[in-house]
Every structure is written in C-alpha cells, then in structure tokens.
One Martini backbone bead per residue (centre of mass of N, CA, C, O) as a GRO file, in nm:
protein
  435
    1MET     BB    1   5.277   7.376  13.917
    2SER     BB    2   5.064   7.114  13.857
    3ASN     BB    3   4.970   6.841  13.625
    4ILE     BB    4   4.716   6.609  13.644
    5THR     BB    5   4.641   6.262  13.533
    6ARG     BB    6   4.349   6.063  13.504
    7GLN     BB    7   4.194   5.725  13.492
    8VAL     BB    8   3.838   5.636  13.483
    9ASP     BB    9   3.530   5.527  13.476
   10VAL     BB   10   3.439   5.714  13.729
   11ALA     BB   11   3.328   6.057  13.804
   12VAL     BB   12   3.278   6.217  14.127
   13ALA     BB   13   3.117   6.530  14.224
   14GLY     BB   14   3.069   6.478  14.537
   15SER     BB   15   3.005   6.346  14.894
   16GLY     BB   16   2.727   6.320  14.939
   17PRO     BB   17   2.457   6.118  14.927
   18GLY     BB   18   2.464   6.098  14.615
   19GLY     BB   19   2.764   6.048  14.556
   20ALA     BB   20   2.844   5.824  14.763
   21THR     BB   21   2.639   5.616  14.661
   22VAL     BB   22   2.717   5.583  14.361
   23ALA     BB   23   3.011   5.519  14.416
   24ARG     BB   24   2.963   5.263  14.582
   25GLN     BB   25   2.793   5.102  14.382
   26LEU     BB   26   3.016   5.097  14.157
   27ALA     BB   27   3.251   4.982  14.315
   28ARG     BB   28   3.108   4.711  14.385
   29ALA     BB   29   3.091   4.648  14.058
   30GLY     BB   30   3.398   4.713  13.960
   31LYS     BB   31   3.450   5.012  13.940
   32SER     BB   32   3.642   5.281  13.864
   33VAL     BB   33   3.657   5.526  14.135
   34LEU     BB   34   3.626   5.895  14.160
   35LEU     BB   35   3.600   6.098  14.454
   36LEU     BB   36   3.520   6.439  14.473
   37GLU     BB   37   3.618   6.700  14.706
   38LYS     BB   38   3.636   7.021  14.805
   39GLY     BB   39   3.670   6.941  15.090
   40ARG     BB   40   3.759   6.825  15.380
   41ASP     BB   41   3.884   6.553  15.579
   42LEU     BB   42   3.728   6.613  15.844
   43GLN     BB   43   3.726   6.466  16.200
   44TRP     BB   44   3.685   6.721  16.368
   45ILE     BB   45   3.367   6.718  16.516
   46GLY     BB   46   3.102   6.886  16.707
   47ASN     BB   47   3.180   7.198  16.684
   48HIS     BB   48   3.206   7.521  16.621
   49PHE     BB   49   3.489   7.538  16.499
   50SER     BB   50   3.435   7.309  16.279
   51GLY     BB   51   3.190   7.457  16.158
   52LEU     BB   52   3.352   7.697  16.034
   53LEU     BB   53   3.539   7.518  15.848
   54PHE     BB   54   3.282   7.371  15.676
   55ALA     BB   55   3.138   7.617  15.626
   56ASP     BB   56   3.021   7.827  15.412
   57LYS     BB   57   3.143   8.114  15.494
   58MET     BB   58   3.098   8.044  15.811
   59GLY     BB   59   2.767   8.059  15.768
   60MET     BB   60   2.770   8.360  15.576
   61ASN     BB   61   2.557   8.286  15.354
   62TRP     BB   62   2.399   8.502  15.106
   63THR     BB   63   2.155   8.649  14.951
   64LYS     BB   64   2.046   8.912  14.799
   65GLU     BB   65   1.788   8.911  15.007
   66GLY     BB   66   1.905   8.785  15.301
   67LEU     BB   67   1.945   8.480  15.296
   68ASN     BB   68   2.045   8.212  15.482
   69ILE     BB   69   2.302   7.970  15.391
   70VAL     BB   70   2.370   7.646  15.486
   71ARG     BB   71   2.696   7.484  15.387
   72ALA     BB   72   2.859   7.191  15.340
   73ILE     BB   73   3.239   7.145  15.314
   74ILE     BB   74   3.269   6.809  15.305
   75THR     BB   75   3.295   6.515  15.387
   76GLY     BB   76   2.951   6.421  15.332
   77GLY     BB   77   2.831   6.683  15.350
   78SER     BB   78   2.515   6.743  15.462
   79THR     BB   79   2.536   6.497  15.668
   80ILE     BB   80   2.697   6.658  15.888
   81MET     BB   81   2.425   6.879  15.937
   82TYR     BB   82   2.213   6.708  15.965
   83CYS     BB   83   1.918   6.552  16.158
   84GLY     BB   84   1.834   6.248  16.066
   85ALA     BB   85   1.586   6.253  15.877
   86ALA     BB   86   1.374   5.976  15.748
   87THR     BB   87   1.211   6.061  15.436
   88PRO     BB   88   1.021   5.981  15.216
   89PRO     BB   89   0.897   6.035  14.923
   90PRO     BB   90   0.661   6.141  14.748
   91PRO     BB   91   0.443   6.007  14.513
   92GLU     BB   92   0.496   6.233  14.285
   93LEU     BB   93   0.765   6.117  14.180
   94ARG     BB   94   0.617   5.881  14.030
   95THR     BB   95   0.324   5.989  13.916
   96LYS     BB   96   0.446   6.258  13.775
   97TYR     BB   97   0.786   6.178  13.694
   98GLY     BB   98   0.859   5.862  13.673
   99VAL     BB   99   1.009   5.807  13.958
  100ASP     BB  100   1.115   5.499  14.106
  101THR     BB  101   1.223   5.444  14.461
  102ASP     BB  102   1.096   5.233  14.650
  103LYS     BB  103   1.303   4.989  14.672
  104TYR     BB  104   1.544   5.174  14.776
  105ILE     BB  105   1.408   5.275  15.028
  106GLU     BB  106   1.352   5.003  15.163
  107GLN     BB  107   1.636   4.898  15.158
  108THR     BB  108   1.762   5.133  15.344
  109ILE     BB  109   1.581   5.101  15.596
  110LYS     BB  110   1.706   4.808  15.644
  111GLU     BB  111   2.009   4.866  15.633
  112LEU     BB  112   1.999   5.119  15.859
  113ASN     BB  113   1.767   5.103  16.063
  114LEU     BB  114   1.509   5.309  16.019
  115GLU     BB  115   1.386   5.457  16.316
  116PRO     BB  116   1.228   5.544  16.576
  117LEU     BB  117   1.288   5.685  16.877
  118PRO     BB  118   1.297   5.626  17.198
  119ASP     BB  119   1.186   5.791  17.467
  120GLU     BB  120   1.470   5.799  17.624
  121VAL     BB  121   1.595   5.962  17.382
  122ILE     BB  122   1.423   6.196  17.304
  123GLY     BB  123   1.293   6.320  17.550
  124GLN     BB  124   1.124   6.563  17.720
  125SER     BB  125   1.080   6.787  17.504
  126GLY     BB  126   0.970   6.612  17.262
  127LEU     BB  127   0.735   6.481  17.426
  128ARG     BB  128   0.592   6.757  17.497
  129ILE     BB  129   0.554   6.852  17.212
  130MET     BB  130   0.381   6.608  17.106
  131GLU     BB  131   0.159   6.639  17.317
  132ALA     BB  132   0.074   6.927  17.255
  133GLY     BB  133   0.022   6.892  16.949
  134ASN     BB  134  -0.205   6.684  16.992
  135GLU     BB  135  -0.400   6.855  17.177
  136LEU     BB  136  -0.419   7.060  16.907
  137GLY     BB  137  -0.442   6.860  16.639
  138TYR     BB  138  -0.123   6.828  16.478
  139GLY     BB  139  -0.009   6.538  16.427
  140PHE     BB  140   0.212   6.415  16.592
  141GLU     BB  141   0.540   6.231  16.554
  142LYS     BB  142   0.758   5.999  16.511
  143LEU     BB  143   1.059   5.986  16.363
  144ARG     BB  144   1.268   5.876  16.124
  145LYS     BB  145   1.610   5.765  16.173
  146PHE     BB  146   1.979   5.829  16.144
  147ILE     BB  147   1.991   5.694  16.443
  148ASN     BB  148   2.157   5.553  16.713
  149PRO     BB  149   2.029   5.480  17.028
  150ASP     BB  150   2.272   5.341  17.173
  151THR     BB  151   2.476   5.620  17.131
  152CYS     BB  152   2.294   5.839  17.197
  153ARG     BB  153   2.315   6.161  17.331
  154SER     BB  154   2.180   6.425  17.559
  155THR     BB  155   2.479   6.597  17.597
  156CYS     BB  156   2.547   6.777  17.334
  157GLY     BB  157   2.400   7.053  17.304
  158GLY     BB  158   2.299   7.091  16.997
  159THR     BB  159   2.539   6.969  16.775
  160CYS     BB  160   2.447   6.812  16.533
  161MET     BB  161   2.486   7.048  16.309
  162LEU     BB  162   2.822   7.011  16.353
  163GLY     BB  163   2.846   6.718  16.416
  164CYS     BB  164   2.866   6.407  16.539
  165PRO     BB  165   3.068   6.335  16.826
  166VAL     BB  166   2.982   5.996  16.840
  167GLY     BB  167   2.853   5.853  16.579
  168SER     BB  168   2.522   5.814  16.554
  169LYS     BB  169   2.508   5.946  16.286
  170TRP     BB  170   2.443   5.909  15.977
  171THR     BB  171   2.679   5.915  15.709
  172ALA     BB  172   2.840   5.929  15.398
  173ARG     BB  173   3.104   5.806  15.508
  174GLU     BB  174   3.002   5.507  15.509
  175TYR     BB  175   3.000   5.487  15.206
  176ILE     BB  176   3.285   5.570  15.146
  177LYS     BB  177   3.416   5.331  15.288
  178ASP     BB  178   3.297   5.127  15.107
  179MET     BB  179   3.426   5.226  14.847
  180GLN     BB  180   3.721   5.182  14.946
  181ASP     BB  181   3.685   4.874  15.004
  182ALA     BB  182   3.619   4.831  14.677
  183GLY     BB  183   3.850   5.057  14.536
  184GLY     BB  184   3.792   5.332  14.577
  185GLU     BB  185   3.838   5.692  14.558
  186LEU     BB  186   3.942   5.973  14.765
  187LEU     BB  187   3.939   6.345  14.683
  188PRO     BB  188   4.018   6.597  14.851
  189ARG     BB  189   4.054   6.913  14.763
  190ALA     BB  190   3.856   6.912  14.483
  191ASP     BB  191   3.778   7.170  14.263
  192VAL     BB  192   3.536   7.151  14.045
  193GLN     BB  193   3.486   7.319  13.718
  194GLN     BB  194   3.456   7.104  13.460
  195VAL     BB  195   3.344   6.941  13.181
  196LEU     BB  196   3.460   6.716  12.952
  197ILE     BB  197   3.402   6.752  12.596
  198GLU     BB  198   3.355   6.482  12.338
  199ASP     BB  199   3.149   6.457  12.087
  200GLY     BB  200   2.902   6.524  12.294
  201ALA     BB  201   3.058   6.405  12.545
  202ALA     BB  202   3.162   6.289  12.821
  203ALA     BB  203   3.524   6.269  12.948
  204GLY     BB  204   3.534   6.443  13.210
  205LEU     BB  205   3.741   6.656  13.441
  206THR     BB  206   3.818   6.946  13.625
  207ALA     BB  207   4.057   7.050  13.884
  208ARG     BB  208   4.134   7.189  14.183
  209ILE     BB  209   4.449   7.165  14.361
  210PRO     BB  210   4.700   7.139  14.554
  211GLY     BB  211   4.943   7.282  14.339
  212GLY     BB  212   4.708   7.260  14.107
  213THR     BB  213   4.588   7.032  13.846
  214LEU     BB  214   4.311   6.829  13.742
  215THR     BB  215   4.271   6.542  13.509
  216VAL     BB  216   3.969   6.351  13.430
  217LYS     BB  217   3.927   6.047  13.285
  218ALA     BB  218   3.594   5.944  13.165
  219ASP     BB  219   3.306   5.758  13.089
  220THR     BB  220   3.171   5.889  13.360
  221VAL     BB  221   2.971   6.168  13.480
  222ILE     BB  222   2.907   6.298  13.825
  223ILE     BB  223   2.707   6.542  13.963
  224SER     BB  224   2.740   6.621  14.342
  225ALA     BB  225   2.735   6.951  14.458
  226GLY     BB  226   2.466   7.047  14.480
  227GLY     BB  227   2.235   7.316  14.447
  228ILE     BB  228   2.495   7.509  14.394
  229GLY     BB  229   2.743   7.352  14.273
  230THR     BB  230   2.623   7.225  14.014
  231PRO     BB  231   2.527   7.472  13.835
  232MET     BB  232   2.811   7.582  13.811
  233ILE     BB  233   2.927   7.355  13.650
  234LEU     BB  234   2.721   7.329  13.414
  235GLN     BB  235   2.760   7.609  13.306
  236LYS     BB  236   3.077   7.577  13.252
  237SER     BB  237   2.969   7.323  13.044
  238GLY     BB  238   2.700   7.446  12.873
  239LEU     BB  239   2.439   7.452  13.092
  240ASP     BB  240   2.237   7.714  13.113
  241GLU     BB  241   1.972   7.589  13.241
  242ALA     BB  242   2.104   7.602  13.494
  243GLY     BB  243   1.988   7.780  13.782
  244LYS     BB  244   1.671   7.814  13.706
  245GLY     BB  245   1.513   7.791  13.947
  246PHE     BB  246   1.429   7.727  14.306
  247PHE     BB  247   1.467   7.584  14.612
  248ILE     BB  248   1.499   7.618  14.991
  249ASP     BB  249   1.343   7.564  15.244
  250PRO     BB  250   1.224   7.756  15.431
  251LEU     BB  251   1.306   7.881  15.767
  252VAL     BB  252   1.215   7.877  16.119
  253PHE     BB  253   1.284   7.954  16.467
  254VAL     BB  254   1.097   7.862  16.747
  255THR     BB  255   1.126   7.995  17.081
  256GLY     BB  256   1.135   7.895  17.441
  257VAL     BB  257   1.093   7.932  17.788
  258SER     BB  258   1.115   7.684  18.043
  259ARG     BB  259   1.104   7.443  18.326
  260HIS     BB  260   1.245   7.252  18.127
  261LYS     BB  261   1.389   7.065  17.935
  262GLY     BB  262   1.553   7.110  17.645
  263THR     BB  263   1.620   7.049  17.306
  264CYS     BB  264   1.939   7.018  17.354
  265GLN     BB  265   1.852   6.751  17.541
  266GLY     BB  266   1.831   6.615  17.239
  267PRO     BB  267   1.742   6.503  16.956
  268PRO     BB  268   1.681   6.608  16.650
  269MET     BB  269   1.389   6.546  16.497
  270ALA     BB  270   1.211   6.330  16.655
  271VAL     BB  271   0.961   6.512  16.597
  272GLY     BB  272   0.642   6.562  16.412
  273THR     BB  273   0.478   6.717  16.130
  274TYR     BB  274   0.262   6.639  15.809
  275LYS     BB  275  -0.041   6.731  15.817
  276PHE     BB  276   0.043   7.012  15.628
  277ASN     BB  277   0.127   6.930  15.329
  278GLU     BB  278  -0.094   7.088  15.164
  279GLU     BB  279   0.062   7.360  15.284
  280GLY     BB  280   0.384   7.317  15.316
  281ILE     BB  281   0.419   7.210  15.641
  282LEU     BB  282   0.684   7.184  15.887
  283LEU     BB  283   0.714   7.034  16.211
  284SER     BB  284   0.998   7.048  16.453
  285ASP     BB  285   1.238   6.959  16.676
  286LEU     BB  286   1.443   7.257  16.728
  287ILE     BB  287   1.784   7.385  16.778
  288ASP     BB  288   2.021   7.590  16.794
  289PRO     BB  289   2.310   7.634  16.850
  290TRP     BB  290   2.427   7.856  17.075
  291GLY     BB  291   2.589   8.033  16.867
  292MET     BB  292   2.370   8.069  16.666
  293TRP     BB  293   2.157   8.174  16.847
  294LEU     BB  294   2.307   8.444  16.912
  295ILE     BB  295   2.311   8.544  16.622
  296MET     BB  296   2.002   8.536  16.561
  297ALA     BB  297   1.915   8.710  16.791
  298ALA     BB  298   2.073   8.965  16.714
  299VAL     BB  299   1.931   8.999  16.425
  300LYS     BB  300   1.603   8.965  16.534
  301ASN     BB  301   1.628   8.950  16.891
  302PRO     BB  302   1.794   9.141  17.104
  303ALA     BB  303   1.600   9.142  17.359
  304LYS     BB  304   1.648   8.815  17.393
  305LEU     BB  305   1.951   8.757  17.489
  306PRO     BB  306   1.906   8.686  17.803
  307ASN     BB  307   1.797   8.393  17.740
  308PHE     BB  308   2.059   8.241  17.714
  309PHE     BB  309   2.086   8.150  18.022
  310SER     BB  310   1.834   7.925  17.944
  311TYR     BB  311   1.906   7.733  17.708
  312LYS     BB  312   1.848   7.449  17.846
  313ARG     BB  313   1.525   7.551  17.854
  314HIS     BB  314   1.477   7.542  17.543
  315MET     BB  315   1.231   7.551  17.312
  316GLY     BB  316   1.203   7.400  16.978
  317LEU     BB  317   1.077   7.503  16.640
  318MET     BB  318   1.055   7.401  16.325
  319VAL     BB  319   0.975   7.595  16.022
  320LYS     BB  320   0.896   7.429  15.719
  321VAL     BB  321   0.871   7.508  15.365
  322GLY     BB  322   0.728   7.500  15.056
  323ASP     BB  323   0.860   7.643  14.776
  324GLU     BB  324   0.893   7.835  14.512
  325ARG     BB  325   1.032   7.862  14.196
  326LYS     BB  326   1.299   8.078  14.246
  327GLY     BB  327   1.563   8.217  14.084
  328THR     BB  328   1.934   8.225  14.096
  329ILE     BB  329   2.249   8.055  13.986
  330SER     BB  330   2.554   8.120  13.913
  331ALA     BB  331   2.878   8.041  13.813
  332ASP     BB  332   2.995   8.237  14.060
  333GLY     BB  333   2.761   8.201  14.311
  334LYS     BB  334   2.526   8.382  14.276
  335ILE     BB  335   2.233   8.466  14.476
  336SER     BB  336   1.882   8.444  14.402
  337LYS     BB  337   1.597   8.452  14.651
  338PRO     BB  338   1.272   8.492  14.632
  339LEU     BB  339   0.984   8.531  14.809
  340THR     BB  340   0.669   8.463  14.828
  341GLU     BB  341   0.367   8.519  14.954
  342ARG     BB  342   0.310   8.226  15.004
  343ASP     BB  343   0.578   8.155  15.163
  344ASN     BB  344   0.512   8.376  15.393
  345GLU     BB  345   0.240   8.258  15.485
  346ARG     BB  346   0.357   7.980  15.574
  347LEU     BB  347   0.546   8.087  15.781
  348ARG     BB  348   0.337   8.229  15.961
  349ARG     BB  349   0.158   7.985  16.020
  350GLY     BB  350   0.368   7.809  16.143
  351ALA     BB  351   0.457   8.005  16.373
  352ASP     BB  352   0.185   8.006  16.518
  353MET     BB  353   0.178   7.709  16.573
  354ALA     BB  354   0.453   7.702  16.744
  355ARG     BB  355   0.362   7.884  16.960
  356GLU     BB  356   0.129   7.721  17.066
  357VAL     BB  357   0.292   7.460  17.141
  358LEU     BB  358   0.493   7.583  17.336
  359ILE     BB  359   0.293   7.689  17.545
  360LYS     BB  360   0.164   7.420  17.594
  361ALA     BB  361   0.459   7.293  17.683
  362GLY     BB  362   0.565   7.560  17.891
  363CYS     BB  363   0.603   7.827  17.775
  364ARG     BB  364   0.666   8.151  17.789
  365PRO     BB  365   0.508   8.393  17.599
  366SER     BB  366   0.738   8.626  17.632
  367SER     BB  367   0.979   8.423  17.518
  368ILE     BB  368   0.893   8.426  17.241
  369MET     BB  369   1.072   8.347  16.926
  370THR     BB  370   1.152   8.452  16.590
  371GLY     BB  371   1.358   8.401  16.357
  372PRO     BB  372   1.518   8.408  16.076
  373VAL     BB  373   1.525   8.346  15.752
  374ARG     BB  374   1.610   8.038  15.594
  375GLY     BB  375   1.814   7.801  15.415
  376ALA     BB  376   1.847   7.459  15.388
  377HIS     BB  377   1.807   7.297  15.076
  378PRO     BB  378   1.893   7.332  14.783
  379GLY     BB  379   1.690   7.291  14.467
  380SER     BB  380   1.619   7.248  14.126
  381THR     BB  381   1.883   7.324  13.934
  382ALA     BB  382   1.852   7.011  13.774
  383ARG     BB  383   1.581   6.921  13.677
  384ILE     BB  384   1.353   6.713  13.600
  385GLY     BB  385   1.249   6.772  13.257
  386GLU     BB  386   1.505   7.005  13.196
  387VAL     BB  387   1.807   6.896  13.260
  388VAL     BB  388   1.698   6.611  13.320
  389ASP     BB  389   1.624   6.298  13.308
  390ALA     BB  390   1.479   6.021  13.457
  391ASN     BB  391   1.807   5.913  13.457
  392LEU     BB  392   1.988   6.182  13.511
  393GLN     BB  393   2.050   6.298  13.223
  394THR     BB  394   2.181   6.497  13.023
  395ARG     BB  395   2.227   6.630  12.703
  396ILE     BB  396   2.499   6.505  12.786
  397LYS     BB  397   2.650   6.235  12.734
  398ASN     BB  398   2.749   6.084  13.038
  399LEU     BB  399   2.590   6.322  13.207
  400TYR     BB  400   2.525   6.345  13.556
  401VAL     BB  401   2.288   6.371  13.829
  402SER     BB  402   2.327   6.336  14.220
  403ASP     BB  403   2.101   6.541  14.371
  404ALA     BB  404   1.886   6.791  14.466
  405SER     BB  405   1.884   6.930  14.173
  406VAL     BB  406   1.666   6.703  14.045
  407LEU     BB  407   1.435   6.815  14.200
  408PRO     BB  408   1.134   6.934  14.072
  409GLU     BB  409   1.054   6.996  14.370
  410ALA     BB  410   0.940   7.038  14.663
  411LEU     BB  411   0.880   6.802  14.934
  412ASP     BB  412   0.820   6.885  15.235
  413ARG     BB  413   1.100   6.740  15.331
  414PRO     BB  414   1.343   6.551  15.384
  415VAL     BB  415   1.606   6.431  15.141
  416VAL     BB  416   1.819   6.200  15.194
  417LEU     BB  417   1.665   5.940  15.117
  418THR     BB  418   1.597   6.020  14.845
  419LEU     BB  419   1.896   6.047  14.733
  420ILE     BB  420   1.968   5.757  14.769
  421GLY     BB  421   1.757   5.636  14.594
  422LEU     BB  422   1.834   5.774  14.330
  423ALA     BB  423   2.136   5.664  14.326
  424LYS     BB  424   2.068   5.367  14.311
  425ARG     BB  425   1.910   5.394  14.047
  426LEU     BB  426   2.147   5.500  13.882
  427ALA     BB  427   2.343   5.268  13.919
  428ASP     BB  428   2.158   5.055  13.776
  429HIS     BB  429   2.145   5.196  13.502
  430LEU     BB  430   2.442   5.194  13.439
  431LEU     BB  431   2.486   4.880  13.467
  432ALA     BB  432   2.264   4.807  13.250
  433GLU     BB  433   2.413   4.952  12.996
  434VAL     BB  434   2.676   4.740  13.001
  435GLU     BB  435   2.529   4.446  12.967
   0.00000   0.00000   0.00000
C-alpha cells in the first residue's frame, strides 16, 4: 500500500456536470486543478453490459422503503445516463433564494447550441404522443436538447440511458476534455473519503486509490459527488447537517403497445409538457432500455411480460413529480426516502394522464402498464440556505459544493442545465475572490 501526496490550487471531487464544469472554468483561468472521480474512465458505453459496470450496485440500489435509485459512477457522472433534456431552472431559484444563474444559462444554451430536435429526428412515436397530448389539452411541446441532431440515430433501441453509443448526446466528458486541454488533471478510480480541515478551513482531501491512499493539499476544495455521494463526504468531514431531508424526483414509466413505431426508435424526452408545473408533474416520452424493461415488468407487472416481444412498438411516457423533502442519507450510504401522500397522489394523477395520452396515440388499453416508482436524481442534501450559502460555500471556509445537493427544493424539471449554470457562477465567484 502506498500513500501519495499531491499539491494543487483546486481539488474537485466528482466529475458530473457540476464538478466537470467548475473544474473546466478554473483550469481555463490558469488554476492547477485535480478532478477526482470515484468511477472508471470507461469508454465502451451504450449497451447493457457497460451499464451494469458503471451503475451503482449494477442498478439495483434501493432505499429502505424499496425505491430504486439508479446512479452513474463513471467519468461524466449522471450525464452518461441522462436523457439530454436541457431545461432552465425555475425563476424561484433567483427570486426566492437569491441565486441568479440567468446569464450562465443563456451562455450555455448558445455555447452548446441547445435547441429542440427536428421532426425527422424526434420520430413517429414522439410526434404521435405530442399530437395526442395536445388534442387532450395537455400542452405538449418539443423540448430543448443536449443532443446533436446531425448525428443522432433512431436505431439505438432506447439505449440512451446506458450512454450514447454514437456520441450525439453532450456529456460532462466534453468539459473534462476542455479542462485537460487547459492543463487540469483527471484522476479516475479515486474514492474521496473526507475533507482535510486546518484552522477551521478546508486544506485538501483524502481518497482511496488502487493500491493505496491519496492526500491532496489544496487551497480550495469543491465536493461534486452528487446528491448521495456529497452528503456522505460532508458528514465524514464534520458537517452533520448534510443529508437530512432531500428530494428524489420520483417517477414511473407508463407504457403500452401500439401498431406504430415505438419510443425506443427515437431519442428520449424529445417532447413533453410542463403545463402542470403548479402540480409538480412532468410528462415526457421515454421508455426503459429493453433489459431494464424486463426487470421492471417482472417486479410490477409480470402478467405483461409477453408484451416484450412487441418492445419496438411500445410507446412510453415518463411521469416525474416534484416531491417533498423527506428522508436521510447517512455517512455509510444508507438511504431512507419515504414518499408523502402528496407525492403519491401526484404520481397517480400523472399516470392517469399518461394512460390517456397513450391510448389517444394508438396504444391498446389492455396493454397499458405502470412500472414501479423509482428515484431519478437525488438532490437538496446540502441545500442552499442550510448547508451552503448563496455562493455554495459551507460553514467551513474554502469548502464548496457544486452539484444537485445544493438545490433548495425539487425543480420539477431536469437539472443538468441548472447545475452547469450554478457551477459557472461558482467559478466566477472563486476567481473574483482572488483578484
């Protein structure tokens, strides 16, 4: 066993959208940056086998209450598995919490050319779902995407959540490459344990690495290990207030068999509706990859398993709701997340709406099934106003958080664009402090 020591200006734990973005911005500004990632720098992605390799506990991570939480542990973090929906944060982030990311969101939309996909890329299933939803008055629209329409294929078979096999989907790996080009360093398979604290300020961190341990001395430490990993590190570092109450964006998939091309034959979440934001309900076209579909059908709807042979004609809608902050994440990774009656009522209401849309779009009523409740992306475990301030600094000087943990409440929408905006804002704050 070896013990290695490094010295840098900035140490960042976690290479998802928050960590990769802030590392990139600071490296481009001339800072020496070390970006540590617990997972592997796995390049072969986009299939079920690789998905098992980078999904936490092979995708079988469960809360005490039986909620399945799928979490990517790999360079690029959650962006490897996300569906590429680019939705700005709600205005409440600025008006209620005093965190203005507007200019950074606009900058990112232009930089990455985030636009809705053209009809020919969306495909037959998405367009039929949008048409049916609008005939029912549900206000479906094309969603802005982190996907390049020029290279997106409709033949991927619903594998986008396993990692884009053709590189059409933007991931945080692009920002990691920018960081490396600017002189920053990526260190995969570095499992950060805790923050080093000297004289009441962060002075670095420790990590387990293959064959030993790593001690990183740094002037600034940024924890970006995600809604589950971040509170674990913070608690081990003396911030017991982390991990107390969080959202998980619970969701269910509602699917049915039609006579038309199915949702797997087009990019995910190309269309959707936020019309019911006041109810905290999002609907968008999405279906599990075939392997996960089989598992989830066996868990919740075993009588529907024969429908698998019509998988390419399945239309699917994801129902995602904004949940109340409940539960705990402990330092050893144990998760408790009870859903409230309001959470469950929103899921029931959304599933009823999805069923109505799918039948209108051409699915056989008898084929409709609703899968088990799952958690999409935990957040609010180190939230603004309680664990970090408006500049994302903890009560420990020079210790910051840059990921979904800081979100003060559920956004009722995809979070990646918001996390990029927050990370760019944090980088500017850190650079301004040393000028």
